[in-house]
N, C-alpha and C positions, 0 to 999 in steps of 0.2 A: 504494500500500500504506500509505503514511503517513497518508492521510486515513481509511482504514478503521480504523487503530489509534486515531486521535483519536476517531472515532465510538464505538468500543468503550469507550474510557476515559470518554467523556462519559456514555454510557448506563449502564454498570455503576457508575461513580463517582457519577453523579447519583442513581441509585437507592439506593445504599448511604448516601450522605450524607443524602438525603431521609429514609430510614427511621430513620437515627440521630437526626437532628434532630427527627423526629416524636415519638420517645420522650420528648423533653424538652419539646416545645411543644404537641403535639396528642394527648396520651394518650387523652382521651375518644373521639376519632374512630377511633383505632386499634382500639378494642374494639366499635365500632358495626357490626353486620352489614349494616344497611341502607346505610350509607355505602359499604361495600366492594362490595356488590352493584351499586349504582348506578354507582360509578366503574368497576368491572370491565366492566359491559355497555357503558358509554360508551367505554371504552378499547378493547375488542374491536371495536366498530363502527368506531372511528376507525382502528385498526390495519388492519382489512379494507380501508378506503378507501385508506389509504396504500399497501398492497400492490397494489391495483387500479391506482392511478395509476402506481406504479413499473413494473408489468408492461406496461401499455398504452403509456406513453411510452418505455420502454426498447425495446419491440418496434418502435415507429415509428422511433426513432433508429437502431436496428440496420438496419432496412430501407432507410431513406433516407440515412443518414449515412455509408455506406461504399461506396467504389468500389474494385474490385480486391482484392488481398490486404491486409487490414488486421487486426491482432490483435483478438481478442475484447475488447469493452468500449472500443475505440478508434473514432474517427471521422476521416474525412479530407474530409468534405463538409459544408458548412453547411446545416443543415435549417431551413427557414422555413415548411414546409407543416404542415397539420393544426393541432394545438394549439400547435405552435411558431410559428404565425402570430399568436397572440395572447398567448403567454407565452414569454419567452426561456428560462426555466429551469423547465419544467413538472415534470420529475422531482424536481428539488430542492424545488420548492414542495410537492409531496406529502410528500417525506421530511422537510421541516421539522416536520411534525406527529408524526413517529415518537417523539421524546422525550416529548411530551405524552401520546401513546397509551400508552407504557410507564408513565408516571407514573400515569395513570388505572388501568391494570391492576393496578399495585402498590398503589394506594389510598393513596399517600403525599401528604398535603396539602402538605408542604414542596416535594416534587418537582413537584406539580401547579401550585402557585401561584408558586413562586420559581425553582427550579432549571430546570425544562423551558423556561419563557419565556426565561431567560438563555441556555440552550443554543440555543434557536431564534434569538435575536438574534446569537449567535456564528456560527451557520451562515450567516445572511444576510451577515454581515461577511466570512466566508470566501469566499462566492460572489462578493461584490463585489471583494475584494482578491486572490483567487487564481484563481477560475474565469474571471472576465471578462478579466483581462489575458492569461491563457493562450489564450482564444478569439481575442483581438485578435492575438496573436502568430501563431496558427495561420491565421486567415482574413483578417487585415488590414482594409482599408477596407470590405470586404463586411460584416464583423461590426460595424464602427462605424456603418454605414448601418442595419443591422438593429437596433442599440441605439437609434437615433433613432426607429425605426418601431414597435418592439414593447417593451412594458414588461417589466421583470424578472419581475414577478408581476402577476396580475390577478384580481380577484374578480367580474368580469363573469360572469353566469350562463352565457352561451354558452361561455365559456372553461372554466369549471368543469365543464360537462357534457362537453366534449371531453377532459378529463383522464382519464376512465375508459373512453372509447370505444376499442375494439380497432381497430387499424389494419387496412385491407383486406389480405387475403392476397396474397402475390406470385403473379403469374400464371405458370403453368407451361406450357411448350410441348408 
């Protein structure tokens, strides 16, 4: 729950700060309809991609990362198949772009150029400093081996394509 609160503060605060600073620094762009149309379309497309990545990777994780009775949004099995075989944190990789998508939709130059990239860097740090140690505690040496084999993020075309692939449905008897 704490991480969700941090997310909300970052996104709402980043947007508010960006718009406030824009009024001081980028006033001509704030009244440019063309700038807002271009950034809105780019932001909407990026947000759509972020949501596709989140949905596809979340479904794969829910299908492969849970054995037995496990609370929703929790896992008890290390997933290394599918996109998790080439990116350790595929859902986080997609969500990294959420602040930038929101910044583009708002059309805030300060949020786009300064605040969103800082928030993205903060998110990477949180993954490295919180998520990774948590996974090591949960899965031990298996996760350490996984860390050595699979990068945290990857820009390889095959990996990026897998980010939005829907996982195969569970077989029913």
